[in-house]
BAFI-3210 file (N, C-alpha, C; in Angstrom, 3 decimals, decimal comma, padded with zeros to 6 digits):
// residues 118
n [1|2|3|4|5|6|7|8|9|10|11|12|13|14|15|16|17|18|19|20|21|22|23|24|25|26|27|28|29|30|31|32|33|34|35|36|37|38|39|40|41|42|43|44|45|46|47|48|49|50|51|52|53|54|55|56|57|58|59|60|61|62|63|64|65|66|67|68|69|70|71|72|73|74|75|76|77|78|79|80|81|82|83|84|85|86|87|88|89|90|91|92|93|94|95|96|97|98|99|100|101|102|103|104|105|106|107|108|109|110|111|112|113|114|115|116|117|118]
n.u [059,019|057,882|060,412|060,746|058,761|059,161|061,768|060,294|058,453|060,417|061,641|060,036|058,614|061,189|061,247|058,473|059,591|061,715|059,597|058,772|060,323|061,365|058,942|058,288|061,608|060,697|058,269|060,193|062,809|064,921|068,804|071,735|074,844|076,175|074,918|073,768|072,389|070,018|069,975|069,256|067,245|065,536|065,090|062,318|060,528|057,348|057,764|059,529|061,011|058,847|060,104|062,308|062,078|060,827|062,872|064,179|062,798|062,266|065,265|065,013|063,580|064,949|067,764|066,269|065,757|068,480|069,070|068,263|068,266|071,145|072,862|074,081|072,206|069,877|070,100|070,489|068,308|067,322|067,358|064,814|063,454|064,404|063,022|060,268|060,081|061,618|058,970|057,185|058,111|057,567|055,215|054,108|055,792|055,883|058,547|060,932|061,070|063,084|064,593|066,761|066,449|064,539|065,394|067,381|066,079|064,379|067,148|068,219|065,747|065,723|068,212|067,734|065,430|067,730|068,909|067,129|066,278|068,068]
n.v [-022,710|-021,689|-021,542|-024,352|-024,817|-023,041|-024,535|-027,078|-026,016|-026,215|-028,269|-029,706|-027,868|-029,214|-031,732|-031,867|-030,687|-032,507|-035,214|-034,256|-033,717|-036,164|-037,191|-035,838|-036,316|-038,838|-039,119|-038,332|-039,866|-042,399|-040,115|-040,163|-040,174|-039,025|-038,016|-034,794|-032,727|-033,848|-033,608|-031,056|-030,407|-032,053|-029,854|-028,658|-030,195|-029,462|-030,373|-031,053|-028,306|-027,498|-028,335|-027,707|-025,253|-025,065|-026,214|-023,692|-022,730|-022,855|-023,143|-020,153|-020,169|-021,295|-019,785|-017,974|-019,607|-019,398|-017,158|-017,503|-019,390|-022,144|-023,715|-025,848|-027,460|-026,878|-027,985|-030,614|-031,002|-031,649|-034,042|-035,317|-035,025|-037,003|-039,319|-038,246|-038,153|-041,484|-043,103|-041,506|-042,467|-044,581|-045,029|-043,615|-044,090|-046,504|-047,525|-049,999|-051,292|-051,644|-053,997|-052,697|-050,060|-049,170|-049,649|-047,553|-045,439|-045,216|-044,982|-042,538|-041,002|-041,621|-040,468|-037,186|-037,152|-036,978|-034,803|-032,607|-032,659|-031,426]
n.w [013,325|011,281|009,228|010,021|008,070|005,658|004,535|004,274|002,782|000,194|-000,258|-001,265|-003,757|-005,074|-004,740|-006,213|-008,115|-009,597|-009,927|-011,828|-014,255|-014,198|-015,323|-017,368|-019,246|-019,645|-021,507|-023,383|-024,074|-024,407|-023,481|-026,407|-025,636|-028,248|-029,598|-029,030|-029,374|-028,684|-026,397|-025,901|-027,937|-025,789|-024,064|-024,686|-023,667|-021,950|-019,449|-018,716|-018,446|-016,398|-015,322|-014,367|-013,520|-011,756|-010,137|-009,450|-008,684|-006,328|-005,651|-005,007|-002,649|-000,762|-000,929|001,190|003,316|004,179|004,746|007,142|009,066|010,462|008,623|008,658|010,229|008,834|005,191|005,859|006,079|003,466|002,925|003,006|000,522|-000,734|000,275|-000,783|-002,999|-003,679|-002,483|-004,522|-006,560|-007,411|-006,864|-009,116|-011,200|-011,534|-010,523|-009,444|-005,946|-004,057|-001,264|-000,549|-000,946|000,465|003,541|003,543|002,867|005,128|006,669|006,000|007,192|010,101|010,548|009,269|011,192|014,017|013,192|013,617|016,324|016,990]
ca.u [058,557|058,126|060,990|061,040|058,015|059,591|062,151|059,468|058,112|061,543|061,990|058,413|058,985|062,205|060,947|058,033|060,445|062,432|059,494|058,025|061,490|061,278|057,868|058,803|062,315|060,071|058,029|060,849|063,339|066,255|069,755|072,300|075,857|076,554|074,284|073,728|071,391|068,637|069,203|068,999|065,587|064,450|064,460|061,279|059,216|056,355|057,202|061,182|061,074|057,970|060,548|063,591|061,230|060,473|064,320|064,354|061,483|062,842|066,441|065,064|062,905|066,782|067,793|065,242|065,941|069,884|068,968|067,561|068,675|072,418|072,971|074,301|070,414|069,122|070,685|070,094|066,042|066,272|066,488|063,381|062,959|064,975|061,570|059,004|061,179|061,406|057,676|056,076|058,466|056,891|053,212|053,834|056,124|056,063|059,923|061,112|061,657|063,368|064,255|067,981|065,930|063,468|066,357|068,057|065,417|064,905|067,989|067,793|064,833|066,008|069,522|066,803|064,701|068,300|069,267|065,921|065,852|069,337]
ca.v [-023,056|-020,941|-022,038|-025,662|-024,552|-022,874|-025,615|-028,164|-025,567|-026,330|-030,109|-030,021|-027,656|-029,630|-033,089|-031,775|-030,547|-033,638|-035,976|-033,118|-033,498|-037,365|-037,155|-035,533|-037,738|-040,702|-039,411|-037,673|-040,673|-041,782|-039,789|-040,070|-038,922|-038,766|-036,887|-033,828|-031,980|-034,712|-033,159|-029,688|-031,176|-032,514|-028,102|-027,985|-030,455|-028,607|-031,505|-030,453|-026,376|-027,219|-029,510|-026,519|-024,202|-025,548|-025,971|-022,673|-021,656|-023,988|-022,130|-019,100|-020,212|-021,670|-018,636|-017,516|-020,029|-019,521|-016,437|-017,192|-020,581|-022,500|-024,400|-027,077|-027,572|-027,198|-028,532|-032,677|-031,135|-031,625|-034,980|-035,874|-035,050|-038,382|-039,881|-038,354|-038,601|-042,369|-043,073|-041,650|-043,113|-046,553|-045,025|-042,358|-044,230|-048,002|-048,699|-051,100|-050,369|-052,726|-053,538|-052,271|-048,728|-048,653|-049,482|-046,501|-044,168|-044,939|-044,681|-040,739|-040,663|-041,643|-038,777|-036,444|-036,858|-036,647|-033,482|-032,341|-032,235|-030,200]
ca.w [012,844|010,183|008,917|009,316|007,015|004,682|004,413|003,481|001,019|-001,063|-000,048|-002,222|-004,497|-005,430|-005,286|-007,728|-009,733|-009,757|-010,750|-012,951|-015,353|-015,187|-016,599|-019,496|-020,119|-019,737|-022,634|-024,601|-024,581|-023,871|-024,315|-026,702|-025,711|-028,910|-030,252|-028,060|-030,739|-028,004|-025,215|-026,757|-027,693|-024,540|-023,424|-025,772|-023,517|-021,182|-018,275|-018,275|-018,418|-015,517|-013,468|-013,971|-013,404|-009,374|-009,633|-009,870|-007,421|-005,020|-005,205|-004,691|-001,154|-000,686|-000,598|001,940|004,536|004,597|004,932|008,375|009,886|010,226|006,898|009,470|010,419|007,116|005,177|006,158|005,955|001,913|001,995|002,670|-001,372|-001,727|000,858|-001,204|-004,900|-004,227|-002,390|-005,311|-007,915|-006,755|-007,527|-010,243|-012,558|-011,098|-010,446|-008,218|-004,965|-003,080|000,426|-000,314|-001,248|001,527|004,610|002,636|002,814|006,665|007,406|006,120|007,710|011,501|010,296|009,321|012,484|014,730|013,322|013,669|017,591|017,665]
c.u [057,791|059,522|061,528|059,810|058,796|060,175|061,089|058,925|059,282|062,090|061,010|058,382|060,291|062,051|059,474|058,634|061,117|061,482|058,708|059,452|061,409|059,952|058,107|060,049|061,783|058,780|058,864|062,202|064,438|067,406|070,950|073,035|076,157|075,810|073,425|072,450|069,780|068,425|069,029|067,058|064,629|064,107|063,094|059,776|058,563|057,173|059,276|061,492|060,978|058,920|061,576|062,839|060,662|061,320|064,545|064,209|061,994|064,510|066,186|064,499|063,231|067,769|067,599|066,225|067,265|070,359|069,232|068,675|069,842|072,142|073,279|073,283|069,508|068,884|070,140|068,549|066,088|066,161|065,909|062,601|063,667|063,759|060,703|059,679|060,752|059,518|056,756|056,793|057,647|055,726|053,133|054,845|056,523|057,808|059,424|061,640|062,496|064,031|065,421|067,277|065,615|064,508|067,228|067,644|065,651|065,842|068,293|066,872|064,914|067,420|068,762|066,310|065,817|067,920|067,929|065,898|067,125|069,557]
c.v [-022,371|-021,159|-023,083|-025,318|-024,318|-024,008|-026,461|-027,949|-025,615|-027,072|-030,091|-029,698|-028,412|-030,997|-032,546|-031,505|-031,537|-035,034|-035,325|-034,073|-034,768|-037,801|-037,129|-036,190|-039,164|-040,495|-038,193|-038,735|-040,472|-040,939|-039,884|-039,210|-038,869|-038,343|-036,283|-033,008|-033,040|-033,483|-031,189|-029,387|-031,146|-030,838|-028,385|-029,044|-030,105|-029,084|-030,965|-029,215|-026,708|-027,799|-027,926|-025,448|-023,944|-025,388|-024,660|-022,297|-022,047|-023,180|-020,644|-019,106|-020,699|-020,010|-017,821|-018,507|-019,794|-018,498|-015,771|-018,484|-020,950|-023,562|-026,095|-027,529|-028,627|-027,508|-030,411|-032,219|-031,407|-032,829|-036,223|-035,441|-036,765|-039,361|-039,206|-038,839|-040,473|-043,123|-042,711|-042,146|-044,085|-046,157|-044,621|-043,720|-046,019|-048,454|-049,172|-050,322|-051,418|-052,714|-052,872|-050,114|-048,248|-048,509|-048,474|-045,064|-044,474|-044,446|-043,498|-040,487|-040,405|-040,527|-037,909|-036,148|-036,527|-035,351|-032,392|-031,309|-031,359|-029,048]
c.w [011,405|008,974|008,777|007,930|005,180|003,590|003,578|002,443|-000,550|-001,062|-001,185|-003,561|-005,139|-005,579|-006,807|-008,513|-010,259|-010,512|-011,654|-014,498|-015,378|-015,984|-018,009|-019,704|-020,351|-021,634|-023,779|-025,297|-024,233|-024,438|-024,603|-026,418|-027,667|-030,547|-029,484|-028,193|-029,940|-027,452|-025,705|-026,743|-026,697|-023,721|-023,694|-025,033|-022,295|-019,748|-017,988|-017,791|-016,897|-014,940|-013,480|-013,708|-011,900|-009,125|-009,119|-008,956|-006,098|-004,931|-004,251|-003,132|-000,358|-000,095|000,772|002,934|005,005|005,092|006,611|009,154|009,936|009,337|007,581|009,898|009,369|006,493|004,397|005,262|004,247|002,139|002,127|001,368|-000,803|-001,132|-000,535|-002,746|-004,351|-003,324|-003,972|-006,637|-008,185|-007,352|-009,240|-011,144|-012,519|-011,345|-008,710|-007,188|-004,085|-001,181|000,552|000,266|000,362|003,070|003,803|002,645|004,064|006,987|007,377|007,043|009,135|012,210|010,025|010,797|014,043|014,897|013,075|015,246|018,290|017,975]
res [m|k|n|l|i|m|i|l|f|c|v|s|l|g|s|i|g|q|l|t|l|k|h|g|m|n|s|f|g|p|i|r|m|q|n|l|s|s|l|v|n|a|f|t|n|p|y|v|l|a|g|f|i|l|y|g|l|s|a|l|v|w|m|i|v|l|s|r|v|e|v|s|w|a|y|p|m|v|s|i|s|y|v|v|v|v|v|a|s|r|f|l|f|q|e|d|v|d|f|n|r|i|l|g|t|l|v|i|c|v|g|v|f|l|v|s|r|s]
***
């Protein structure tokens, strides 16, 4: 149970990191590949920095998880972040979430459930 809680914590950090990065990039605007200096400038956005910090913390927790459980059991649990990000992006960023995206997310949920039962 403790390992599952750590995995969920790791997934939460990663998901929040992704959403934080998206918020930062929404406020920064599009990056043009012709002007890579804009990519460097994006790192000065506090939300972008916070997103990367959350990813880093997620990676540290993931190291602890991998030292305790089989990766073939733990890694599919990371896909829970897909569900979190799809739902949150709909409400936070008003992104379109069509039937195919919902169906795909449900398939992921079924897969995670099956793996967790093994």
